[in-house]
C-alpha positions in Angstrom: 131.7 112.2 75.2 132.7 113.4 71.8 134.0 117.1 72.3 132.7 117.1 71.9 129.3 117.3 71.8 125.9 118.0 71.6 124.3 117.6 74.7 120.4 117.8 74.3 117.5 117.9 77.2 116.4 115.2 77.3 119.2 112.6 77.1 120.7 111.9 73.8 124.2 111.2 72.8 125.7 113.6 70.9 127.6 113.4 67.2 128.5 116.5 66.6 132.0 115.6 66.7 131.3 113.4 63.3 132.0 116.3 61.0 133.7 119.6 61.2 131.2 121.6 62.9 129.6 122.0 66.3 126.1 123.2 67.2 123.9 124.2 69.8 120.8 122.5 70.9 118.8 123.8 68.7 120.8 123.0 65.2 122.1 126.5 64.8 126.5 126.5 65.3 128.1 127.0 67.4 130.6 129.8 68.2 134.2 129.5 66.4 137.6 129.8 67.9 140.7 129.3 66.3 143.5 127.8 68.1 143.9 130.9 70.1 142.5 129.6 72.2 140.4 131.4 75.0 139.3 132.8 78.1 137.3 130.3 80.7 135.9 132.5 82.5 135.1 135.1 79.6 133.8 132.9 77.6 131.1 131.9 80.6 130.1 134.9 81.3 129.6 136.3 77.7 127.7 132.9 76.7 124.9 134.2 80.1 123.5 131.6 82.3 121.4 129.9 79.7 123.1 128.8 77.3 123.7 125.2 76.6 126.3 123.0 74.8 128.5 124.0 72.9 130.2 127.2 73.8 133.4 126.6 71.9 135.0 125.0 69.7 138.4 125.5 67.7 137.9 125.3 64.1 140.8 125.1 60.9 141.4 123.3 58.2 144.6 122.3 59.2 144.2 121.3 63.2 144.8 117.6 64.1 143.0 118.0 66.9 138.9 118.8 68.0 138.3 120.6 71.2 135.1 122.1 72.9 133.8 123.8 75.5 130.7 122.5 76.9 127.7 123.6 79.4 125.0 121.2 80.8 122.6 123.0 82.4 121.2 121.5 86.4 119.6 118.4 85.5 120.8 117.5 81.8 122.5 114.5 80.6 124.2 113.1 77.7 123.0 109.7 77.5 124.8 106.6 77.1 127.1 105.8 74.1 130.1 104.4 73.1 132.5 105.8 70.6 134.1 103.0 69.0 136.8 105.1 67.3 138.2 108.0 69.4 140.1 108.0 73.2 138.4 111.2 74.9 139.8 113.6 77.0 137.5 115.3 79.5 138.2 118.3 81.7 135.8 119.3 84.2 135.9 123.0 84.2 132.9 125.0 86.0 129.9 123.7 87.9 129.4 119.9 89.1 127.9 116.4 87.5 128.9 112.9 87.4 130.7 111.0 84.5 130.6 107.5 84.0 133.1 106.0 81.8 133.0 102.1 81.0 130.3 101.4 84.6 132.3 103.7 87.0 130.7 106.7 88.1 133.6 109.6 88.4 133.2 113.6 89.9 133.0 115.8 87.3 134.0 119.1 88.8 136.9 121.8 88.7 140.3 120.2 87.6 139.0 117.1 87.5 140.8 115.2 84.7 139.8 111.7 82.7 140.7 109.2 79.8 137.7 107.8 77.7 139.1 105.3 75.9 137.7 104.2 73.0 134.9 101.2 73.0 133.8 102.3 76.6 130.6 103.8 76.4 130.1 106.8 78.2 127.6 108.9 79.4 127.8 112.9 81.3 125.0 114.1 84.5 125.2 117.8 85.1 124.6 118.5 88.9 122.0 120.7 90.4 124.7 123.5 89.3 124.7 122.1 85.5 128.7 121.1 84.4 131.2 123.0 82.1 133.7 120.8 80.7 136.4 120.6 77.8 136.7 118.0 75.4 139.5 117.1 73.1 140.3 114.0 70.7 141.9 113.7 67.5 139.9 115.4 64.7 137.8 112.9 62.8 137.8 114.6 59.4 134.3 115.7 57.8 132.1 114.1 54.6 134.1 114.5 51.3 132.2 113.9 47.5 135.2 112.6 45.4 134.8 111.8 41.7 134.8 108.1 41.8 138.5 107.1 40.9 
C-alpha cells in the first residue's frame, strides 16, 4: 500500500503515490492538507459515511514524506501489488480489515501498526464495516520535464 493509495472498487493496486497528487476513486483530486495535520475524528465526520479513497494527504513541495488517510468501504480492497522502492508504514485508524504482507495476514484495526518493506507483496481488504488507515512513506518526487543537458 502506498499511501497511500488509490483504492478502487473492484480491487486494483493504488498507484497514486507515483506523483505528488492523491485522487478520489472517481479520479478527482483528493483534499490537500498542509503539514499542520488534521483531526482524524473530524476528518471522518466531515467526509461523510460514503466517502472513500484518500480522505487526506500531506502537501507542499519541500516535504520529505508522503502521508495519506485512506478509507475503504465495506468489502472493498486494494489488490495485491509490490512496491519495489519504498517501505510503507501503515496505522489502522477506524473500522476493521485485513492487511496481507509477504503472504502473512494481519488485522488492520485501530492502533495496529505495521511496516511493509519494499519489495514485499501487499494487499488490503476492508471488513464488514470498512476500514480507515494512515500510510506514510518517503516522498517519491513527481515527474519533471527538463531540457536535455
